[in-house]
C-alpha positions in Angstrom: -0.2 -0.2 0.0 2.8 2.5 0.9 4.5 1.6 -2.7 1.1 2.4 -4.1 0.6 5.8 -2.5 4.5 6.6 -3.1 4.1 5.7 -6.9 0.7 7.7 -7.3 2.4 10.7 -5.5 5.4 10.5 -7.9 3.0 10.3 -11.0 1.4 13.5 -9.7 4.6 15.1 -8.9 4.6 18.5 -10.9 6.7 21.4 -11.3 5.0 24.2 -9.6 7.3 27.5 -10.3 9.8 27.6 -12.8 10.7 31.1 -13.7 13.4 33.4 -14.9 14.5 36.2 -12.8 16.5 38.2 -15.2 15.1 40.3 -18.1 14.9 37.4 -20.4 11.8 37.1 -22.3 8.7 34.7 -21.7 9.7 32.2 -24.8 12.8 31.2 -22.9 11.1 30.8 -19.3 8.7 28.7 -21.4 10.9 26.7 -23.2 12.7 26.0 -20.1 9.8 24.9 -18.3 9.7 22.2 -20.9 12.9 21.2 -20.9 13.0 20.5 -17.0 9.6 18.7 -16.7 10.5 15.3 -15.0 8.6 12.5 -15.5 8.0 10.0 -12.4 10.6 7.7 -13.5 13.1 10.5 -13.4 12.2 11.6 -9.7 13.9 9.9 -6.7 11.5 7.3 -4.8 13.1 9.2 -1.8 11.8 12.3 -3.0 10.7 14.9 -0.1 7.4 16.5 -0.5 8.8 19.8 -1.8 12.0 19.9 -3.7 13.6 22.9 -5.2 16.5 23.8 -7.7 17.4 27.3 -8.4 20.5 27.8 -10.8 22.0 30.8 -12.5 23.2 30.2 -16.2 24.2 31.4 -19.8 23.1 30.6 -23.2 26.2 30.3 -25.4 26.1 30.8 -29.0 25.3 27.3 -29.9 22.2 27.1 -28.1 23.6 25.2 -25.1 23.5 26.0 -21.6 26.3 26.8 -19.4 25.4 26.2 -15.7 27.2 28.9 -13.5 25.8 28.1 -10.0 23.1 25.7 -8.4 21.2 25.2 -5.2 19.3 22.4 -4.4 17.5 20.5 -1.8 18.2 17.2 -2.9 21.4 15.6 -4.9 19.0 13.3 -6.7 16.8 16.0 -7.9 19.9 18.4 -9.1 21.0 15.1 -11.0 17.7 14.8 -12.7 17.8 18.5 -13.9 21.5 18.9 -14.8 20.5 15.8 -17.0 17.8 17.5 -18.6 19.7 20.6 -18.9 23.1 19.5 -20.3 21.1 18.0 -23.1 19.2 20.9 -24.0 19.7 23.5 -26.8 17.7 26.6 -26.7 16.1 28.0 -30.2 16.1 31.2 -28.6 19.6 32.2 -28.9 19.2 35.9 -29.0 19.4 36.1 -25.0 22.9 35.0 -24.3 25.4 37.5 -23.2 23.2 37.5 -20.2 23.0 35.6 -16.8 19.7 34.5 -16.2 18.1 32.7 -13.2 15.8 30.0 -13.0 14.0 28.4 -9.9 12.1 24.8 -10.1 9.8 23.5 -7.4 8.7 20.0 -7.5 5.9 18.8 -5.3 4.8 15.6 -4.4 1.1 15.1 -4.3 
């Protein structure tokens, strides 16, 4: 029963809040929100009720993301987010030469 409850909770885990605190535009925030969406299989089984990842980054000329600094509540969540970000290529490359900040909050429902 505990595993069933955990599975259902992970299934309904969502990214509650993701935003950029720089003067970047809405398309960048939308694109990052899509990139950092995690499926239940990517979330750790021992996930806390609320997990947070906050990172600063630059977008390089080729559209890849260079992480400058990262704060996180769980090493496992950090690894899952880093995996997504390292594979991403941003199509909105007009926003390079700026430092962007992005916060993602994962809730276990």
